[in-house]
TORKOLLUM-670692 format. One line per field, with one value per residue (C-alpha): residue number from 1; residue in one letter; x, y, z. Coordinates in steps of 0.5 Angstrom, whole numbers, m for minus. Layout:
BEGIN
pos (NUM|...)
code (A|...)
x (X|...)
y (Y|...)
z (Z|...)
***
This chain:
BEGIN
pos (1|2|3|4|5|6|7|8|9|10|11|12|13|14|15|16|17|18|19|20|21|22|23|24|25|26|27|28|29|30|31|32|33|34|35|36|37|38|39|40|41|42|43|44|45|46|47|48|49|50|51|52|53|54|55|56|57|58|59|60|61|62|63|64|65|66|67|68|69|70|71|72|73|74|75|76|77|78|79|80|81|82|83|84|85|86|87|88|89|90|91|92|93|94|95|96|97|98|99|100|101|102|103|104|105|106|107|108|109|110|111|112|113|114|115|116|117|118|119|120|121|122|123|124|125|126|127|128|129|130|131|132|133|134|135|136|137|138|139|140|141|142|143|144|145|146|147|148|149|150|151|152|153|154|155|156|157|158|159|160|161|162|163|164|165|166|167|168|169|170|171|172|173|174|175|176|177|178|179|180|181|182|183|184|185|186|187|188|189|190|191|192|193|194|195|196|197|198|199|200|201|202|203|204|205|206|207|208|209|210|211|212|213|214|215|216|217|218|219|220|221|222|223|224|225|226|227|228|229|230|231|232|233|234|235|236|237|238|239|240|241|242|243|244|245|246|247|248|249|250|251|252|253|254|255|256|257|258|259|260|261|262|263|264|265|266|267|268|269|270|271|272|273|274|275|276|277|278|279|280|281|282|283|284|285|286|287|288|289|290|291|292|293|294|295|296|297|298|299|300|301|302|303|304|305|306|307|308|309|310|311|312|313|314|315|316|317|318|319|320|321|322|323|324|325|326|327|328|329|330|331|332|333|334|335|336|337|338|339|340|341|342|343|344|345|346|347|348|349|350|351|352|353|354|355|356|357|358|359|360|361|362|363|364|365|366|367|368|369|370|371|372|373|374|375|376|377|378|379|380|381|382|383|384|385|386|387|388|389|390|391|392|393|394|395|396|397|398|399|400|401|402|403|404|405|406|407|408|409|410|411|412|413|414|415|416|417|418|419|420|421|422|423|424|425|426|427|428|429|430|431|432|433|434|435|436|437|438|439|440|441|442|443|444|445|446|447|448|449|450|451|452|453|454|455|456|457|458|459|460|461|462|463|464|465|466|467|468|469|470|471|472|473|474|475|476|477|478|479|480|481|482|483|484|485|486|487|488|489|490|491|492|493|494|495|496|497|498|499|500|501|502|503|504|505|506|507|508|509|510|511|512|513|514|515|516|517|518|519|520|521|522|523|524|525|526|527|528|529|530|531|532|533|534|535|536|537|538|539|540|541|542|543|544|545|546|547|548|549|550|551|552|553|554|555|556|557|558|559|560|561|562|563|564|565|566|567|568|569|570|571|572|573|574|575|576|577|578|579|580|581|582|583|584|585|586|587|588|589|590|591|592|593|594|595|596|597|598|599|600|601|602|603|604|605|606|607|608|609|610|611|612|613|614|615|616|617|618|619|620|621|622|623|624|625|626|627|628|629|630|631|632|633|634|635|636|637|638|639|640|641|642|643|644|645|646|647|648|649|650|651|652|653|654|655|656|657|658|659|660|661|662|663|664|665|666|667|668|669|670|671|672|673|674|675|676|677|678|679|680|681|682|683|684|685|686|687|688|689|690|691|692|693|694|695|696|697|698|699|700|701|702|703|704|705|706|707|708|709|710|711|712|713|714|715|716|717|718|719|720|721|722|723|724|725|726|727|728|729|730|731|732|733|734|735|736|737|738|739|740|741|742|743|744|745|746|747|748|749|750|751|752|753|754|755|756|757|758|759|760|761|762|763|764|765|766|767|768|769|770|771|772|773|774|775|776|777|778|779|780|781|782|783|784|785|786|787|788|789|790|791|792|793|794)
code (M|I|Q|T|C|N|L|V|P|R|C|I|L|Q|H|T|S|P|H|H|L|L|P|I|L|L|L|L|L|R|T|W|W|G|S|C|H|P|Q|C|L|D|Y|K|P|P|F|E|P|R|Q|P|L|A|F|C|K|E|Y|S|K|F|G|C|C|D|V|E|K|D|E|E|I|S|G|R|F|Y|N|I|M|E|N|F|D|H|S|G|Y|A|A|C|G|K|Y|V|R|S|I|L|C|Q|E|C|S|P|Y|A|A|H|L|Y|D|A|E|D|A|D|T|P|M|R|A|L|P|G|L|C|G|D|Y|C|S|D|Y|W|R|Q|C|R|Y|T|L|S|L|L|L|E|D|V|G|N|S|Q|Q|F|A|N|L|T|A|T|I|E|E|D|H|R|R|F|C|E|F|L|V|L|K|D|K|E|Y|C|Y|P|S|V|L|T|N|A|E|L|N|A|N|L|G|L|L|N|E|D|P|E|G|C|L|E|L|C|L|Q|E|V|A|N|G|L|R|N|P|V|A|M|I|H|A|D|D|G|T|H|R|F|F|V|A|E|Q|L|G|Y|V|W|V|Y|L|A|N|G|S|R|I|D|R|P|F|L|N|L|T|K|A|V|L|T|S|P|W|A|G|D|E|R|G|F|L|C|I|A|L|H|P|R|F|T|T|V|R|K|A|Y|V|Y|Y|S|V|S|V|K|K|E|E|R|I|R|I|S|E|F|T|V|S|A|H|D|D|N|Q|L|D|H|S|S|E|R|T|I|L|E|V|V|E|P|A|S|N|H|N|G|G|Q|L|L|F|G|H|D|G|Y|L|Y|I|F|I|G|D|G|G|R|A|G|D|P|F|G|K|F|G|N|S|Q|N|K|S|T|L|L|G|K|V|L|R|V|D|V|D|F|N|D|N|S|A|P|Y|S|I|P|S|D|N|P|F|L|G|E|K|E|A|R|P|E|V|Y|A|Y|G|V|R|N|M|W|R|C|S|I|D|R|G|D|P|V|T|T|E|G|R|G|R|M|L|C|G|D|V|G|Q|N|K|Y|E|E|V|D|L|I|V|K|G|G|N|Y|G|W|R|A|K|E|G|F|S|C|Y|D|R|K|L|C|Q|N|S|S|L|D|D|V|L|P|I|F|A|Y|P|H|K|L|G|K|S|V|T|G|G|Y|I|Y|R|G|C|Q|M|P|N|L|N|G|L|Y|I|F|G|D|F|M|S|G|R|L|M|S|L|R|E|N|V|T|T|G|E|W|Q|Y|N|E|I|C|M|G|R|D|Q|T|C|R|F|P|K|L|I|N|S|Y|Y|K|Y|I|I|S|F|A|E|D|E|A|G|E|L|Y|F|L|A|T|G|V|P|S|A|T|A|R|G|G|V|I|Y|K|I|V|D|P|S|R|R|A|P|P|G|K|C|S|I|K|P|S|P|V|K|I|K|G|K|L|I|H|F|H|P|K|E|G|K|R|K|I|A|K|T|P|T|I|T|T|P|S|S|G|R|H|G|R|P|L|Q|Y|P|P|M|F|K|R|P|R|G|R|G|R|G|Q|G|Y|K|K|A|R|G|G|W|R|L|W|V|G|S|V|R|L|V|S|A|E|G|L|P|D|R|G|R|V|E|I|F|I|R|G|Q|W|G|T|V|C|D|D|L|F|T|I|K|S|G|S|V|V|C|R|Q|L|G|F|S|T|A|L|A|V|M|K|R|A|V|L|G|E|A|D|D|S|V|R|I|F|L|D|D|V|E|C|E|G|G|E|R|S|L|L|E|C|K|R|S|R|V|G|K|H|N|C|S|H|A|E|D|V|G|V|I|C|D|S|D|C|I|N|D|Y)
x (22|22|25|27|25|29|26|28|23|22|23|17|16|12|4|2|m2|m6|1|4|m1|2|7|1|0|7|7|1|4|11|14|19|24|23|21|15|10|3|m1|m8|m10|m13|m6|m7|m5|m9|m14|m18|m25|m31|m34|m31|m31|m35|m32|m25|m24|m17|m17|m22|m17|m13|m13|m16|m23|m29|m35|m38|m32|m32|m39|m37|m31|m36|m41|m35|m33|m40|m41|m35|m36|m43|m39|m37|m40|m40|m33|m30|m33|m29|m23|m22|m26|m21|m16|m21|m23|m15|m13|m20|m19|m12|m15|m16|m9|m5|0|m5|m1|5|2|m2|5|0|5|7|1|5|6|1|m2|m3|m9|m8|m4|3|3|9|12|10|3|2|4|m1|m6|m4|m5|m11|m15|m12|m18|m21|m16|m20|m26|m22|m19|m26|m27|m20|m20|m22|m25|m24|m17|m16|m20|m15|m9|m11|m12|m5|m2|m7|m4|4|6|12|8|2|6|11|4|2|9|11|19|20|19|18|12|8|2|2|8|6|2|7|13|14|18|13|8|10|9|4|m1|4|8|14|21|28|33|35|27|26|18|17|12|10|7|2|3|m3|m1|5|8|7|11|13|7|6|m1|m6|m13|m20|m27|m30|m36|m37|m35|m27|m24|m17|m14|m7|m3|3|8|8|0|m4|m9|m12|m18|m17|m23|m24|m22|m15|m17|m15|m20|m16|m19|m15|m19|m15|m9|m5|1|1|1|5|12|17|23|25|31|32|30|26|22|17|11|4|5|m2|m9|m15|m23|m28|m29|m37|m35|m42|m45|m40|m36|m30|m23|m17|m10|m3|2|8|7|11|8|12|18|17|16|10|6|m1|m7|m13|m20|m24|m31|m33|m35|m43|m42|m37|m36|m29|m27|m26|m29|m22|m25|m28|m21|m21|m14|m15|m8|m1|5|12|18|24|28|26|26|23|16|13|6|1|m7|m11|m18|m18|m24|m26|m28|m22|m17|m10|m4|3|8|16|21|22|28|36|39|38|33|37|31|31|33|30|28|22|19|20|17|9|8|10|6|13|15|8|2|m5|m11|m17|m25|m27|m34|m39|m35|m38|m41|m35|m28|m24|m23|m25|m21|m23|m25|m21|m14|m9|m6|m12|m11|m4|m1|3|2|m2|m9|m8|m2|m4|3|10|17|17|22|19|14|13|7|2|m4|m10|m11|m18|m18|m18|m24|m26|m25|m23|m17|m13|m18|m16|m9|m5|2|8|14|19|25|32|38|44|43|36|30|23|16|12|5|2|m2|m5|m1|5|13|17|23|26|31|33|33|33|30|32|39|41|42|42|45|43|36|36|38|32|28|22|23|18|18|14|19|19|16|21|28|33|40|42|46|39|36|36|29|23|17|11|6|0|m2|m6|m13|m15|m19|m15|m9|m11|m4|m2|m7|m4|3|5|9|13|19|26|26|33|35|29|28|21|20|15|13|8|5|6|m1|2|8|7|13|14|17|21|22|25|20|24|21|19|25|24|17|14|12|10|2|m1|0|5|12|18|22|20|23|28|25|19|15|9|4|m4|m10|m15|m23|m23|m17|m11|m5|0|6|8|15|20|26|27|26|24|18|17|20|15|18|13|9|4|5|0|2|1|2|3|2|m5|m11|m18|m23|m27|m33|m31|m27|m32|m34|m39|m37|m42|m43|m39|m41|m35|m34|m28|m24|m22|m14|m14|m8|m2|3|10|14|15|15|21|26|26|33|34|35|39|33|27|25|18|15|12|4|1|2|3|7|13|15|18|25|30|35|41|39|34|35|30|24|21|14|12|14|18|19|14|11|18|20|28|29|35|36|33|26|20|13|8|0|m2|5|4|8|7|8|10|12|18|20|19|19|14|8|5|m1|m3|m2|m3|0|m5|m6|1|0|m1|m7|m10|m14|m21|m22|m28|m28|m21|m18|m12|m12|m12|m7|m3|m3|0|6|7|8|13|17|14|11|4|1|1|m5|m9|m10|m16|m19|m12|m9|m2|m3|m8|m6|m8|m13|m9|m8|m14|m17|m17|m20|m26|m29|m23|m24|m19|m18|m11|m7|m8|m2|m5|m10|m13|m14|m19|m26|m27|m30|m28|m22|m24|m30|m32|m36|m30|m25|m18|m20|m21|m15|m13|m6|m2|3|8|12|19|22|20|22|23|30|31)
y (m17|m21|m28|m32|m39|m44|m50|m55|m57|m64|m68|m70|m77|m81|m81|m87|m91|m88|m89|m84|m79|m76|m72|m68|m66|m65|m60|m56|m57|m55|m48|m44|m40|m33|m29|m30|m25|m24|m25|m28|m33|m27|m24|m19|m16|m19|m14|m14|m16|m11|m16|m21|m28|m34|m40|m38|m34|m34|m29|m24|m19|m20|m25|m26|m28|m23|m26|m29|m33|m35|m38|m41|m45|m47|m50|m54|m56|m59|m62|m66|m67|m70|m77|m78|m80|m77|m80|m79|m72|m71|m74|m71|m64|m60|m62|m61|m54|m52|m54|m51|m44|m44|m40|m34|m34|m28|m33|m36|m35|m38|m44|m46|m44|m38|m32|m33|m32|m36|m42|m48|m47|m53|m57|m56|m52|m54|m57|m58|m65|m67|m64|m68|m74|m73|m72|m78|m83|m80|m78|m79|m82|m75|m73|m75|m71|m65|m66|m69|m61|m61|m63|m70|m73|m80|m78|m76|m82|m86|m82|m82|m89|m90|m86|m86|m92|m90|m84|m83|m81|m78|m73|m72|m70|m65|m62|m56|m56|m49|m50|m43|m42|m49|m50|m49|m46|m40|m38|m39|m36|m29|m26|m27|m24|m19|m13|m17|m12|m6|m2|m6|m3|m5|m6|2|4|5|4|m1|1|m1|2|2|5|8|13|14|17|24|30|33|31|37|37|31|34|31|34|32|30|23|21|19|23|26|31|31|37|37|43|44|46|41|38|31|27|20|16|12|6|9|11|17|21|23|30|35|38|44|46|52|50|56|61|58|60|54|50|43|45|40|43|49|52|56|53|50|49|48|47|48|46|50|47|47|44|41|48|53|50|53|52|56|55|58|59|62|67|72|79|84|80|81|74|74|69|69|66|65|63|58|55|48|48|48|42|37|36|34|40|48|53|56|62|64|65|71|74|73|76|77|78|80|75|79|72|65|61|61|62|58|55|52|54|50|52|52|49|56|56|61|61|60|62|61|65|64|70|72|68|69|67|69|74|80|84|91|92|86|82|80|75|80|85|85|91|86|79|75|70|70|66|70|68|71|70|69|67|71|75|74|81|85|84|78|77|80|80|76|80|77|77|78|85|88|94|95|101|99|91|88|86|79|77|71|69|71|70|64|62|58|53|47|43|44|41|41|35|32|30|24|20|18|24|30|31|36|38|44|44|46|43|46|44|50|50|52|56|53|48|46|44|45|43|48|48|55|59|66|72|67|69|63|67|67|70|71|64|58|52|52|56|63|65|73|74|81|80|73|77|82|81|83|77|72|67|61|55|49|42|39|41|36|38|37|31|28|32|39|40|39|36|37|32|29|27|20|20|15|8|3|3|4|4|10|14|20|19|25|23|28|27|31|32|32|26|22|20|19|21|21|25|23|28|26|29|29|33|36|34|30|24|23|16|15|11|5|0|m6|m12|m19|m21|m15|m12|m19|m18|m17|m10|m8|m5|m3|2|9|14|19|26|27|32|33|29|28|25|22|23|17|20|15|18|18|22|24|23|23|20|26|33|36|39|35|28|23|20|22|16|17|12|10|9|2|m1|m9|m10|m9|m7|m5|m11|m13|m8|m2|2|0|6|7|13|17|16|21|23|22|25|23|16|13|11|5|5|m1|m1|0|m1|m8|m11|m16|m15|m21|m24|m26|m33|m36|m38|m35|m28|m27|m20|m21|m21|m20|m16|m23|m26|m27|m32|m39|m39|m46|m46|m49|m56|m57|m59|m55|m59|m61|m66|m70|m68|m63|m60|m56|m51|m48|m48|m48|m41|m37|m33|m37|m41|m39|m40|m45|m43|m47|m46|m46|m43|m42|m35|m34|m28|m33|m35|m42|m47|m52|m48|m42|m39|m42|m38|m41|m37|m36|m30|m28|m26|m30|m31|m34|m40|m40|m45|m48|m55|m55|m62|m65|m69|m62|m60|m66|m64|m57|m60|m66|m60|m56|m63|m65|m72|m70|m65|m65|m61|m56|m49|m45|m38|m35|m38|m38|m30|m26|m23|m16|m13|m12|m20|m23|m29|m34|m41|m43|m50|m54|m61|m66|m73|m73|m75|m69|m65|m58|m55|m53|m61|m61|m60|m53|m46|m42|m38|m32|m34|m34|m32|m31|m26|m26|m28|m35|m35|m43|m45|m51|m55|m60|m66|m62|m69|m72|m68|m72|m72|m70)
z (34|27|27|21|21|15|13|7|2|2|m4|m8|m9|m14|m13|m17|m11|m4|m1|m5|m4|2|m2|m5|2|4|m2|1|8|7|9|5|8|10|16|20|22|24|18|17|11|7|7|11|18|24|28|34|33|34|39|43|40|43|41|39|45|46|40|42|43|37|31|25|26|27|29|23|22|29|28|22|26|31|26|23|30|32|25|26|34|32|30|37|44|50|52|45|45|52|50|43|43|46|40|34|37|38|31|27|32|29|23|28|30|29|26|22|15|18|21|14|10|7|8|0|m4|m9|m5|m3|3|8|9|17|22|23|30|35|36|42|42|35|39|44|39|35|41|44|37|31|28|27|22|17|19|19|12|9|6|4|m4|m6|0|m3|m4|3|6|3|5|12|12|11|16|22|24|23|28|25|18|22|25|19|16|21|24|23|24|26|34|35|31|31|35|41|42|38|44|49|46|51|46|40|44|48|43|38|35|36|31|29|31|29|34|33|34|27|26|20|15|8|2|m3|m10|m12|m18|m22|m28|m25|m27|m20|m16|m11|m8|m7|m4|m4|m4|2|m2|m1|m8|m5|m11|m10|m14|m16|m18|m22|m22|m29|m28|m29|m24|m25|m22|m19|m18|m11|m15|m18|m24|m27|m32|m38|m38|m33|m28|m29|m34|m33|m36|m41|m35|m30|m29|m28|m32|m33|m28|m22|m16|m19|m13|m18|m21|m20|m12|m9|m10|m4|m5|m1|5|2|m4|m6|m6|m6|m13|m12|m12|m10|m13|m12|m18|m20|m26|m29|m31|m35|m34|m26|m22|m18|m13|m15|m12|m16|m15|m20|m20|m23|m30|m31|m36|m32|m25|m26|m30|m28|m32|m34|m36|m29|m26|m21|m18|m10|m9|m12|m9|m12|m11|m11|m12|m15|m9|m3|m6|0|m4|1|1|6|10|17|21|22|14|13|7|10|5|7|3|3|5|m1|m3|m3|3|10|9|7|5|10|17|20|14|10|16|22|18|19|13|8|6|5|10|13|14|12|13|9|8|1|3|m1|m5|m12|m12|m8|m6|m7|0|6|13|19|25|30|25|31|27|25|29|29|25|19|19|14|16|13|17|22|24|22|22|18|13|7|10|5|7|13|15|20|25|24|32|35|32|39|44|38|42|37|33|28|30|24|24|18|16|15|11|15|12|14|20|22|19|24|25|28|31|28|33|32|32|33|31|29|30|23|21|29|30|25|29|37|35|34|27|27|34|34|33|37|43|42|49|45|40|44|38|38|39|34|37|33|29|26|24|16|18|17|12|9|7|11|8|13|14|17|24|22|24|19|20|17|21|29|31|27|30|33|29|26|19|15|11|8|0|0|4|3|10|13|20|25|32|37|43|50|52|59|58|51|48|42|41|35|31|24|20|15|10|13|12|10|10|14|7|4|3|m4|m7|m1|m3|1|m3|m5|m10|m6|m7|m2|m5|m1|4|3|6|3|4|9|13|10|9|3|1|m6|m9|m15|m18|m22|m19|m25|m27|m34|m32|m31|m25|m20|m15|m10|m4|1|8|11|18|17|24|26|21|23|24|17|15|20|15|9|5|m1|m6|m9|m16|m20|m28|m32|m39|m43|m42|m36|m35|m31|m26|m27|m21|m23|m17|m14|m21|m22|m27|m31|m33|m40|m42|m47|m52|m50|m48|m46|m42|m35|m36|m30|m23|m20|m24|m29|m34|m33|m31|m31|m25|m27|m24|m29|m36|m41|m41|m47|m49|m54|m62|m63|m56|m51|m56|m58|m65|m67|m71|m73|m66|m61|m60|m63|m60|m63|m62|m56|m52|m45|m39|m31|m29|m22|m18|m15|m22|m19|m26|m23|m21|m23|m27|m33|m40|m47|m53|m58|m64|m62|m55|m48|m45|m38|m37|m33|m27|m29|m30|m30|m27|m25|m32|m35|m31|m33|m41|m38|m34|m39|m45|m41|m39|m33|m32|m29|m25|m17|m16|m19|m16|m17|m16|m18|m12|m16|m18|m22|m28|m30|m34|m40|m40|m44|m42|m48|m45|m41|m39|m41|m40|m42|m42|m40|m46|m51|m53|m52|m49|m55|m57|m50|m50|m49|m50|m57|m56|m53|m50|m43|m37|m32|m29|m28|m20|m23|m26|m26|m23|m24|m19|m23|m21|m21|m19|m25|m31|m38|m41|m48)
***
C-alpha cells in the first residue's frame, strides 16, 4: 500500500548570524508533499545485498546498501566513536549507529527527503519525536560529529552550538513530521513492511510498473531483436521496410541495416497489416552472418508473403548486403489482412515461421478453412532448417517434423489451426533452475469475441476456425470428436481488447520480481497484461499491468505513460523487456516509441547485472538519443518565452505570489522591447523540473543561447551574484554535481572556474575561464538555491 505524506514547507528566515544558520539546514531537511515509497539515495529501488551486511545487519535482506557501503558506514561510525570513553560509547553508540545506518533503509530517500532529485536532501535522516527527545537527553553532543562532513564544518559547528542546548530547536532540526515514515517508526509499521520489496499492486490487483523511453521517432516499429554476439546492439524494424541498428548506449547508426522500402508492399492507411513485418538473425550470427526477413510484396499484382535470407556486408558489420537477397519461401495471400508476420529461431536451431489464415473473416477458404487444412501453408506454424543451404535448396525439412509422412500434408507444418499469430517468443528459462527453457508462447488474434495466448507444441492443433479462444466459432467443426485441439493458456473477451500482441516471459537480471512473468498487451485497447504460471497446477494467473501512480515512477529517466497502440514486444541481449508502441498506427507516421519495462519496487544488487558490450566498428554517423516522453510543457509567460534546455529542467516561472524580480541597473538582464522582454548577454535563469522559482540549475545567456556553468570553484558568493541578478537578496546554498538537474548534450557549457567576490552584477564580471573553455561535463552543472522570502521590490 502506498501512503501519502503531506508536509508544509517552513518559511525561510534571514541568516546573517550563526543563530540564523538553522534555516539553511531546515531547507535541506524539509519534505515536499508527495507519496512515499521504497527508494534509495541514488534515486533507484532497494535491493537484496549479494552478501549479508556485517554492520547494518537489519538491512541484509532488503535495503539500499551493499557490502562496500556497509563497510564505509562502519568506518564512519568507528571514527566518530573514537571521541568517546567506554561509558560514552555504551550510551551513544546505538544512536550514532542507527542514524548512520538509515542510508541503508529501503525508505532512505524519504528519510532524507531525497525522493525528488530536484529538491535538497536532508543532512541527516528524519527522526520520530520521542526518539529525538531520547537522543537529545542522552547524546545530543554527538550531533556536531555526525554533521562535520556535511558542507562547511565550521558553519555546522556554529549551528550545533546554538541548538544542542535547546530541545525544541534540536528536534525541530531532526524530526520528520510524517509519523509513519520517520525513524524508527518506519521499521515497525506493519502495513509498510508487509509487502516490502514485492511487486506493487493497486487495490484492484493491477501490477504497478514504470517505463523508460529508449527510442522514438519510429514509423510503426514492428520488431526489435538482438544479435546475441556480446555487442548488446539491437535492431529495430519499421513497417515501411527499414531496419536500424542501435548501440548499447542508445545511439542509432545513421545508415540502415536494411532498406527494403522499394520492395515492401504497404500503405499509409492506419491499420494496414501489410509491410515489413519481422526480422530474425541466425542464432550463430557471429559465424553464420545471415538475417531472415518477412515482408509483404506484390508480384504481378498478386499479393504474397516473402521470407528472404540476406548476408552481412563484407565491408560493414552494421549493414546487410542488399544484393545477397535469396528467397526462402513465398506464399500467396488471398486477402490483404491476416498476414501473420513472425520469424524466430528455436533452441533447436530451426527457423519457425508463423503465417496467418489468408485473411477476410472467419477463414472462409474451402470446406474447413485454411487453418485446418494441412495441405496449405496458411494458418500454420512452419519449421524449416536453413543451415548449410549455400549450395543447395533454400531450406530442408527437419527429420522430426510432425506431419512429414502424412499424405497431402505440407512437410513444413509444425502446428496448425492458428488464425493470425502476432508476436511469439522463446522462454530463456529460469536463470537458476532453467525451468521453462525453450517454451514457445504466442498471441493469436481473435475474430469477434476472444483473444488468446498459446503455448506452441509440436503437431498441435490450435482450433481455428472451429474455436475462438475456449469458445466454439464454427459449431459443426467444434463438435467434431477428431478436433483434439490444444487449448489456450489464457483467453480474454473483447471488452478488454480486440487484438492481442504476444510478449515475453521475463528472464532478465535487473528486476528479480519479474522473473517468470509473461508480459503481453493489446494493440487496440492499449492494455498491458501479465500471466504467471503456477508450476504445481499448471494454471496461469492473470494480472493487469498499470502505470505506477503518484511518486511510484518518480525515478530519474522513468515515466508512467505510453502511446496506446502496442505493436510488439522485445527482449534485449541481457534479457530485459521492452515494448514498441505508436500514437499513430500508420507506416509513414513517426509516432513510434520503444519503452523499457521497469519494476520500481526492487532491483538487482549493484554490480550483479553489469555488462561490457563488445566494441562495434562504426561506419557513418551516430545519432544520439533524446527522450521526448516525460518532458513537461512550458506555459508561456506574458513577457518572456524561453524553451526548456535540459532533460531535467524547465525555465524559471513565477507563481502569482511572486513579483517579477529585478536586480541592479535595468533589471535582471532583461531589456524592455517591443513585444516583450529581450535577453541581455549575461542574463541568468534557474532551470528546475518542478518550475520552482528559487532554485535550479544555473544557466547563462551568451551568444544568443543558454548554457550551463561548471561547479569548479563556484562558492556561495558566486551563487549570491546569480540570486541577486534574479531579484533575490542572497543565495542559501550552492548545489554541485548536477544535484538540481543535468542538462543534455545539446546544451553548451559556457563558464568554468567561476570565482566571485560577491558584489559583481553578473557572472561575466567574475574571475573565470574564457567563455566556452572548460574541462568539465554536465555531471558538474552547478545549481543554486536562493532565499525565496527575500525578493527585491521594483
